[in-house]
Backbone bond lengths (Angstrom), bond angles and torsions (degrees), N, CA, C in turn:
res aa  C-N    CA-C-N  psi(-1)  N-CA   C-N-CA  omega(-1)  CA-C   N-CA-C  phi
1 X - - - 1.464 - - 1.532 109.68 -
2 X 1.323 116.47 138.01 1.458 120.60 179.66 1.522 110.84 -67.43
3 X 1.320 116.08 151.11 1.460 120.80 177.77 1.522 109.32 -78.86
4 X 1.341 118.11 158.24 1.467 119.82 178.00 1.531 112.21 -61.25
5 X 1.330 116.43 -31.96 1.460 119.26 178.48 1.528 110.73 -67.40
6 X 1.343 116.37 -42.82 1.458 120.51 178.63 1.526 110.91 -63.05
7 X 1.332 116.74 -40.13 1.461 120.98 178.29 1.525 111.53 -66.28
8 X 1.325 115.56 -35.76 1.468 120.11 177.79 1.517 110.69 -65.08
9 X 1.320 116.49 -46.83 1.465 120.98 178.73 1.528 110.42 -62.22
10 X 1.331 116.36 -41.79 1.466 120.71 179.04 1.527 110.73 -62.65
11 X 1.324 116.46 -42.06 1.463 120.80 178.84 1.526 110.70 -58.94
12 X 1.314 116.61 -47.55 1.463 120.68 -179.09 1.523 110.99 -65.22
13 X 1.322 116.73 -35.91 1.465 120.55 177.33 1.526 110.56 -64.60
14 X 1.328 116.58 -42.48 1.465 120.19 178.53 1.529 111.12 -65.86
15 X 1.321 117.24 -32.34 1.470 119.94 177.02 1.524 110.18 -65.12
16 X 1.324 116.92 -42.05 1.468 120.08 177.01 1.527 110.92 -62.18
17 X 1.327 115.59 -42.55 1.470 119.83 177.31 1.520 110.16 -62.71
18 X 1.318 116.26 -41.69 1.465 121.73 179.42 1.528 110.95 -58.18
19 X 1.313 116.68 -44.03 1.459 120.41 179.75 1.528 111.36 -63.23
20 X 1.320 116.06 -37.93 1.464 120.46 -179.54 1.522 111.23 -69.88
21 X 1.343 116.80 -50.76 1.472 119.56 -175.79 1.522 111.16 -67.91
22 X 1.336 117.35 -30.40 1.453 119.10 177.97 1.525 110.65 -70.53
23 X 1.317 115.79 -39.50 1.466 119.82 178.20 1.525 110.55 -63.35
24 X 1.331 116.27 -34.49 1.465 120.88 -179.89 1.530 112.31 -89.72
25 X 1.340 115.12 1.87 1.460 122.17 175.80 1.525 112.10 58.07
26 X 1.341 114.73 56.12 1.463 122.27 174.14 1.531 107.60 -107.74
27 X 1.310 118.63 94.77 1.481 121.82 -174.60 1.524 114.24 -56.44
28 X 1.331 117.69 -46.18 1.462 119.72 -178.25 1.525 110.80 -65.14
29 X 1.321 116.34 -41.49 1.461 120.21 177.26 1.514 111.42 -61.38
30 X 1.339 116.05 -36.14 1.463 120.87 178.49 1.519 111.30 -64.19
31 X 1.332 115.94 -43.46 1.466 120.80 179.02 1.524 110.70 -62.10
32 X 1.327 115.72 -48.69 1.464 120.34 -176.75 1.522 111.15 -64.39
33 X 1.327 116.81 -47.71 1.466 120.60 -176.75 1.525 111.65 -65.35
34 X 1.336 116.44 -42.90 1.468 119.55 -176.42 1.520 111.36 -67.71
35 X 1.321 117.24 -47.01 1.462 119.69 -178.55 1.530 111.64 -71.22
36 X 1.327 117.29 -28.88 1.468 120.13 175.53 1.524 110.08 -66.99
37 X 1.336 116.65 -43.50 1.464 120.71 178.14 1.525 110.36 -62.08
38 X 1.341 116.62 -42.16 1.458 120.82 -179.90 1.526 111.25 -65.51
39 X 1.326 116.08 -40.32 1.460 120.31 178.51 1.518 110.73 -62.14
40 X 1.319 116.39 -35.26 1.467 120.50 -179.94 1.521 111.82 -65.48
41 X 1.355 118.33 -42.31 1.473 117.23 -178.34 1.527 111.19 -70.96
42 X 1.329 116.97 -31.10 1.473 119.21 173.38 1.524 109.19 -65.05
43 X 1.325 115.57 -41.72 1.462 120.65 179.35 1.510 113.03 -61.08
44 X 1.327 117.36 -36.79 1.468 121.24 178.77 1.525 110.09 -57.61
45 X 1.326 116.70 -48.22 1.471 120.66 -179.43 1.522 111.41 -63.76
46 X 1.335 116.35 -39.88 1.464 120.37 -179.85 1.522 110.39 -63.48
47 X 1.329 116.84 -48.45 1.465 121.40 -177.87 1.530 111.32 -64.84
48 X 1.323 116.41 -32.32 1.467 119.87 179.35 1.531 112.29 -77.96
49 X 1.321 117.61 0.52 1.458 120.56 175.54 1.511 114.59 85.39
50 X 1.329 117.32 40.54 1.463 120.82 -178.48 1.522 112.60 -57.58
51 X 1.329 117.39 -29.48 1.465 121.09 -176.36 1.524 112.83 -70.44
52 X 1.329 117.48 -11.94 1.464 120.31 -173.41 1.533 114.45 -83.54
53 X 1.317 118.03 -8.02 1.463 120.07 -178.76 1.521 110.12 -143.09
54 X 1.318 115.72 156.78 1.462 119.73 176.86 1.514 110.04 -61.77
55 X 1.340 115.93 -43.59 1.468 120.24 178.09 1.525 109.93 -56.60
56 X 1.322 117.00 -48.53 1.450 121.33 -177.87 1.512 112.51 -62.71
57 X 1.329 117.03 -40.26 1.461 120.66 179.81 1.525 111.27 -63.95
58 X 1.328 116.12 -40.10 1.464 120.03 178.41 1.526 110.79 -66.75
59 X 1.328 116.94 -41.83 1.459 120.60 178.01 1.527 110.19 -63.11
60 X 1.317 116.51 -44.01 1.461 120.34 179.19 1.529 110.69 -61.61
61 X 1.319 117.15 -42.82 1.461 120.11 177.32 1.517 111.69 -60.00
62 X 1.328 116.57 -41.18 1.466 120.98 179.10 1.528 110.88 -64.81
63 X 1.318 116.69 -39.63 1.460 120.67 -179.93 1.531 111.56 -68.07
64 X 1.318 116.26 -38.97 1.468 119.96 177.78 1.535 110.12 -64.31
65 X 1.316 116.86 -40.28 1.462 120.20 175.80 1.526 110.83 -64.28
66 X 1.329 116.19 -34.37 1.461 120.41 174.83 1.522 110.92 -62.65
67 X 1.334 115.95 -42.02 1.470 120.32 176.83 1.527 110.08 -58.81
68 X 1.326 116.11 -44.98 1.462 120.70 179.65 1.530 110.76 -63.13
69 X 1.326 116.36 -43.22 1.457 120.46 178.14 1.522 111.60 -61.82
70 X 1.318 116.54 -40.33 1.464 120.35 177.76 1.524 110.98 -60.55
71 X 1.335 116.37 -41.39 1.464 120.54 179.90 1.533 110.66 -64.72
72 X 1.320 116.54 -44.19 1.456 120.28 -177.95 1.527 112.15 -67.73
73 X 1.319 117.07 -36.24 1.463 120.32 -177.85 1.521 113.13 -78.61
74 X 1.321 117.13 0.67 1.462 119.22 171.77 1.528 110.17 -67.50
75 X 1.332 115.44 -20.75 1.460 121.17 176.46 1.528 109.21 -102.88
76 X 1.329 115.76 146.50 1.464 120.02 175.68 1.530 111.48 -98.37
77 X 1.332 117.19 7.65 1.464 120.54 176.64 1.525 109.36 -63.50
78 X 1.339 118.11 139.49 1.471 121.17 -177.33 1.529 114.27 -53.88
79 X 1.348 117.43 -42.48 1.468 119.76 -178.93 1.523 111.18 -66.43
80 X 1.329 116.50 -39.21 1.452 120.28 178.33 1.529 110.11 -66.11
81 X 1.333 115.89 -39.80 1.465 119.64 178.88 1.521 110.67 -63.60
82 X 1.338 116.86 -43.42 1.464 120.32 178.94 1.529 110.62 -64.16
83 X 1.332 116.35 -37.94 1.463 119.58 176.88 1.519 111.38 -64.87
84 X 1.325 115.98 -41.95 1.459 119.93 177.22 1.518 111.56 -64.38
85 X 1.330 115.83 -39.89 1.462 120.86 178.06 1.526 110.38 -60.49
86 X 1.340 116.18 -43.63 1.465 120.78 179.92 1.524 110.96 -64.96
87 X 1.340 116.77 -41.08 1.465 120.31 179.68 1.525 111.06 -62.79
88 X 1.330 116.24 -43.74 1.460 119.09 -179.70 1.522 111.74 -72.50
89 X 1.327 117.65 -32.61 1.461 119.79 176.00 1.534 109.75 -60.83
90 X 1.333 116.23 -46.36 1.467 120.09 178.37 1.528 110.98 -65.92
91 X 1.321 116.04 -33.54 1.466 119.76 176.93 1.522 110.70 -61.64
92 X 1.335 116.30 -45.11 1.465 120.59 177.31 1.531 111.19 -61.17
93 X 1.331 116.05 -40.01 1.467 120.27 179.12 1.523 110.72 -61.39
94 X 1.333 116.82 -44.05 1.468 120.17 179.76 1.522 111.53 -66.90
95 X 1.322 117.57 -38.86 1.466 119.72 175.80 1.531 110.34 -60.40
96 X 1.321 116.48 -46.69 1.462 120.29 179.90 1.523 111.06 -62.24
97 X 1.318 116.93 -39.92 1.463 121.40 178.04 1.525 110.92 -63.57
98 X 1.330 115.91 -39.43 1.466 120.10 177.24 1.522 110.71 -62.04
99 X 1.314 116.69 -42.84 1.470 120.16 -177.77 1.529 111.68 -64.66
100 X 1.332 116.99 -41.72 1.470 118.73 -178.56 1.524 111.91 -81.33
101 X 1.336 117.20 -5.56 1.469 118.94 175.53 1.522 110.78 -74.12
102 X 1.328 116.16 -12.72 1.457 121.12 177.37 1.518 110.74 -111.69
103 X 1.316 115.70 -160.81 1.464 121.08 -179.83 1.523 110.42 -67.15
104 X 1.324 116.70 143.10 1.463 121.42 176.78 1.524 109.68 -137.64
105 X 1.318 115.17 148.69 1.457 121.72 176.19 1.526 108.06 -102.80
106 X 1.310 117.05 112.82 1.465 120.86 -179.22 1.533 111.64 -63.80
107 X 1.352 119.89 -44.63 1.472 119.18 177.14 1.528 112.66 -58.32
108 X 1.336 116.54 -41.78 1.467 119.75 178.99 1.519 110.84 -62.89
109 X 1.327 116.07 -39.79 1.453 119.52 178.52 1.525 111.24 -66.80
110 X 1.316 116.52 -34.80 1.458 120.02 178.29 1.517 111.59 -63.11
111 X 1.321 116.40 -45.66 1.474 120.85 177.56 1.528 109.57 -63.82
112 X 1.328 115.94 -41.49 1.462 120.75 -179.10 1.523 111.87 -63.82
113 X 1.329 117.07 -35.73 1.466 120.52 178.60 1.528 110.68 -60.86
114 X 1.330 116.10 -43.82 1.470 120.43 179.51 1.528 110.52 -63.06
115 X 1.343 115.89 -47.74 1.459 120.40 -179.57 1.527 111.35 -63.56
116 X 1.327 116.02 -40.94 1.462 120.49 179.51 1.524 111.15 -65.69
117 X 1.333 116.44 -37.31 1.453 120.20 179.36 1.521 112.19 -62.77
118 X 1.317 115.62 -44.11 1.472 120.46 178.92 1.527 110.18 -64.62
119 X 1.322 115.48 -46.44 1.457 120.36 -179.60 1.532 111.16 -63.49
120 X 1.326 116.46 -44.69 1.460 121.21 -178.92 1.522 112.03 -62.60
121 X 1.323 116.30 -39.81 1.466 119.70 178.96 1.529 110.14 -62.18
122 X 1.331 116.26 -40.22 1.460 120.06 178.36 1.517 112.01 -65.13
123 X 1.327 115.81 -42.03 1.467 120.23 179.56 1.525 110.75 -63.09
124 X 1.314 117.11 -45.56 1.461 120.79 -178.94 1.528 111.59 -66.08
125 X 1.314 116.51 -36.66 1.466 119.73 178.22 1.528 110.46 -64.78
126 X 1.330 116.04 -34.35 1.461 121.30 178.89 1.528 111.81 -76.78
127 X 1.318 116.02 -40.44 1.457 120.49 -169.00 1.523 114.75 -88.87
128 X 1.326 117.58 -40.70 1.458 121.14 -171.27 1.536 114.72 -57.62
129 X 1.328 119.96 -39.34 1.471 118.56 179.29 1.527 113.08 -61.85
130 X 1.322 117.06 -21.81 1.462 120.68 -178.41 1.527 112.88 -93.96
131 X 1.324 117.75 -18.43 1.468 120.88 -175.08 1.527 110.50 -80.52
132 X 1.342 117.75 132.16 1.469 120.41 175.11 1.526 110.56 -59.10
133 X 1.315 116.32 157.18 1.461 121.83 -175.07 1.519 112.42 -53.15
134 X 1.356 116.53 -42.84 1.469 120.19 -175.48 1.527 112.48 -71.29
135 X 1.342 116.97 -12.63 1.457 120.61 -179.44 1.529 113.09 -100.68
136 X 1.328 117.67 -11.63 1.460 119.78 -173.64 1.532 112.27 -61.46
137 X 1.334 117.46 -44.39 1.462 120.92 178.59 1.518 112.43 -62.93
138 X 1.335 118.35 -51.63 1.465 120.21 177.64 1.522 113.41 -59.46
139 X 1.320 117.09 -38.24 1.469 119.73 179.30 1.520 110.70 -65.20
140 X 1.327 117.14 -43.24 1.465 120.84 177.93 1.526 110.43 -59.90
141 X 1.329 116.42 -46.70 1.463 120.49 179.59 1.518 110.97 -62.09
142 X 1.310 116.03 -40.14 1.462 120.69 -178.56 1.525 110.87 -64.56
143 X 1.332 116.77 -43.87 1.463 120.58 179.59 1.525 110.73 -62.28
144 X 1.329 116.66 -41.94 1.467 120.34 179.18 1.522 110.84 -61.64
145 X 1.333 116.83 -43.54 1.463 120.69 -178.88 1.528 111.46 -67.85
146 X 1.327 116.94 -40.13 1.463 120.55 176.79 1.524 110.62 -58.09
147 X 1.319 115.20 -47.76 1.461 119.60 -177.76 1.523 111.33 -67.09
148 X 1.328 116.84 -34.82 1.466 119.71 176.13 1.526 110.18 -63.15
149 X 1.319 116.38 -38.44 1.460 119.68 176.85 1.523 111.18 -62.22
150 X 1.331 116.20 -42.77 1.472 119.99 179.59 1.525 111.59 -65.51
151 X 1.325 116.27 -39.34 1.468 120.49 179.75 1.530 110.23 -63.73
152 X 1.329 116.44 -46.15 1.470 119.21 179.44 1.530 111.15 -67.33
153 X 1.325 116.52 -33.98 1.468 119.99 177.56 1.526 110.15 -64.07
154 X 1.333 116.25 -41.44 1.466 120.04 178.30 1.523 110.66 -63.87
155 X 1.328 115.96 -44.53 1.460 119.43 179.79 1.508 112.36 -61.16
156 X 1.323 116.54 -41.48 1.461 120.51 -179.95 1.526 111.51 -71.85
157 X 1.324 116.68 -41.36 1.461 120.30 -178.53 1.525 111.68 -61.85
158 X 1.328 116.82 -43.97 1.460 119.85 -179.24 1.518 111.94 -69.17
159 X 1.326 116.48 -32.10 1.462 119.21 -178.99 1.521 112.51 -78.25
160 X 1.319 116.84 -36.18 1.470 120.87 -173.46 1.525 113.79 -105.37
161 X 1.346 116.03 -9.86 1.471 121.39 -175.11 1.524 112.44 64.57
162 X 1.316 116.73 21.20 1.474 121.53 175.98 1.531 107.43 -94.41
163 X 1.313 115.40 79.68 1.458 121.01 -171.43 1.522 113.13 -69.19
164 X 1.324 116.75 -19.43 1.462 120.12 178.29 1.527 110.81 -60.36
165 X 1.318 117.02 -31.79 1.464 121.44 178.48 1.523 110.50 -59.22
166 X 1.328 116.06 -46.83 1.461 120.60 -179.07 1.528 111.30 -69.99
167 X 1.313 116.88 -40.36 1.472 120.84 177.84 1.523 110.11 -59.79
168 X 1.335 115.78 -46.84 1.462 119.66 179.60 1.517 112.42 -61.04
169 X 1.334 116.93 -43.16 1.467 121.21 -179.07 1.524 111.14 -64.13
170 X 1.323 117.23 -41.92 1.467 120.84 -179.33 1.527 111.45 -68.48
171 X 1.333 116.67 -39.36 1.464 119.60 177.26 1.529 110.67 -65.39
172 X 1.320 116.48 -39.35 1.461 121.45 177.83 1.532 109.85 -60.56
173 X 1.326 115.74 -43.04 1.460 120.57 178.66 1.522 111.27 -62.79
174 X 1.322 116.73 -42.11 1.463 120.75 178.52 1.524 110.76 -60.72
175 X 1.330 116.23 -41.65 1.465 119.42 179.85 1.523 111.64 -66.23
176 X 1.337 116.83 -34.23 1.461 120.47 177.06 1.528 111.30 -61.53
177 X 1.320 116.17 -35.30 1.464 120.06 178.93 1.522 111.06 -65.11
178 X 1.326 116.35 -35.63 1.467 119.29 179.19 1.527 110.73 -66.42
179 X 1.348 115.99 -38.84 1.462 120.20 178.34 1.524 110.10 -65.49
180 X 1.329 116.69 -43.30 1.463 121.33 -179.67 1.529 110.81 -63.58
181 X 1.320 115.98 -42.91 1.468 119.28 179.14 1.520 110.69 -63.22
182 X 1.338 116.62 -42.16 1.453 120.64 -177.77 1.527 111.15 -67.62
183 X 1.319 116.42 -35.93 1.467 120.18 -176.86 1.518 112.61 -80.50
184 X 1.338 117.11 -41.28 1.454 119.82 -169.03 1.532 115.28 -112.55
185 X 1.312 118.15 -26.71 1.462 119.80 -171.87 1.525 112.14 -104.16
186 X 1.328 116.75 -63.57 1.466 120.50 -178.92 1.513 109.55 -152.02
187 X 1.315 115.04 110.04 1.459 119.74 -179.86 1.523 110.19 -72.53
188 X 1.331 115.80 142.24 1.459 118.50 177.63 1.516 111.87 172.49
189 X 1.303 114.75 158.25 1.465 121.26 -178.68 1.520 112.16 -60.86
190 X 1.331 117.13 -30.59 1.461 120.36 -177.36 1.523 111.28 -59.26
191 X 1.333 118.24 -32.30 1.464 121.16 178.65 1.525 111.15 -63.03
192 X 1.318 115.13 -42.01 1.459 119.84 -179.88 1.522 111.94 -76.49
193 X 1.314 115.83 -27.07 1.463 120.72 -179.16 1.523 111.56 -59.65
194 X 1.343 116.33 -36.77 1.468 118.61 177.04 1.536 112.35 -105.88
195 X 1.324 115.72 -22.57 1.456 118.80 -177.07 1.511 113.90 -72.99
196 X 1.316 117.05 -43.06 1.458 118.81 -178.77 1.523 113.48 -67.88
197 X 1.330 119.29 -44.86 1.474 117.45 176.90 1.526 112.85 -58.98
198 X 1.336 117.36 -42.71 1.466 118.38 179.98 1.524 110.91 -66.17
199 X 1.318 117.38 -37.29 1.463 120.93 -179.94 1.525 111.37 -65.18
200 X 1.320 116.75 -52.21 1.458 119.10 -175.42 1.530 112.04 -69.42
201 X 1.322 117.23 -35.26 1.468 119.13 175.08 1.527 109.55 -64.92
202 X 1.337 117.29 -39.25 1.470 120.93 177.76 1.522 110.81 -59.35
203 X 1.330 116.79 -45.84 1.462 119.95 -179.30 1.532 111.37 -65.42
204 X 1.318 116.20 -38.88 1.461 119.44 177.91 1.524 111.26 -64.96
205 X 1.325 116.29 -44.25 1.467 120.35 179.83 1.521 110.10 -60.38
206 X 1.323 116.99 -45.54 1.465 120.68 -179.41 1.528 111.27 -68.37
207 X 1.327 116.75 -35.92 1.469 119.41 176.47 1.508 110.74 -63.27
208 X 1.326 118.01 -40.01 1.461 121.84 -179.71 1.518 112.83 -67.53
209 X 1.341 118.23 -22.25 1.470 119.43 178.69 1.520 111.86 -65.49
210 X 1.332 117.22 -16.41 1.448 121.29 175.77 1.532 110.35 -60.03
211 X 1.338 116.47 -30.80 1.457 121.43 -177.65 1.523 112.30 -63.98
212 X 1.336 117.18 -24.74 1.461 120.43 -179.86 1.536 111.03 -113.51
213 X 1.324 115.82 26.89 1.466 120.26 -179.52 1.518 112.62 -59.04
214 X 1.327 117.71 -25.88 1.460 121.81 -177.44 1.523 111.94 -66.55
215 X 1.352 117.36 -21.00 1.465 119.80 179.60 1.518 111.67 -105.93
216 X 1.334 116.14 11.14 1.461 120.07 -177.28 1.518 112.62 -67.51
217 X 1.320 116.32 -31.26 1.461 118.06 -175.29 1.484 113.86 -110.81
């Protein structure tokens, strides 16, 4: 079995390949590289023993949903996009559940709620005018769930000193913005150029937190 470090390096290598093949518009290469990178971050959690703790199981479930979302978003068809949106929404829910399954700082979460509210209002003001009518409800729900994940990540990070949790959540949020911009505001390679690295690094960081699950609570 590959080591988590080897899987991490492989994931990052596939991300670089993904950026190249997407720029050159090689659809099959894009499918292979993207799903290979996603498989690697799931593998990291498995090798680190995600099944041994409730926290790890929740993280693994979130990563598997991320893999599914990645597969669905390979298509730009509306139904596939909605399916991918649902998969990632549930992924965020599982991440948030994992964070609150351990120690949390209520004061930190309180501050985070205020910051998330301001940030979320700005995102919605930017995004909603561009979203088609049938997407406005799902987008609103998605933004709320993303921010809830960040709030719980902040609460857990401050309580447990596991700062990787918060870093991963924030990077995941940044990558979500790239997807939203590409889908609703302005499509282009530049969105993926920064969105994919932040997304895959976020998943790797969160997968690695399984290694310290014993200090989560």
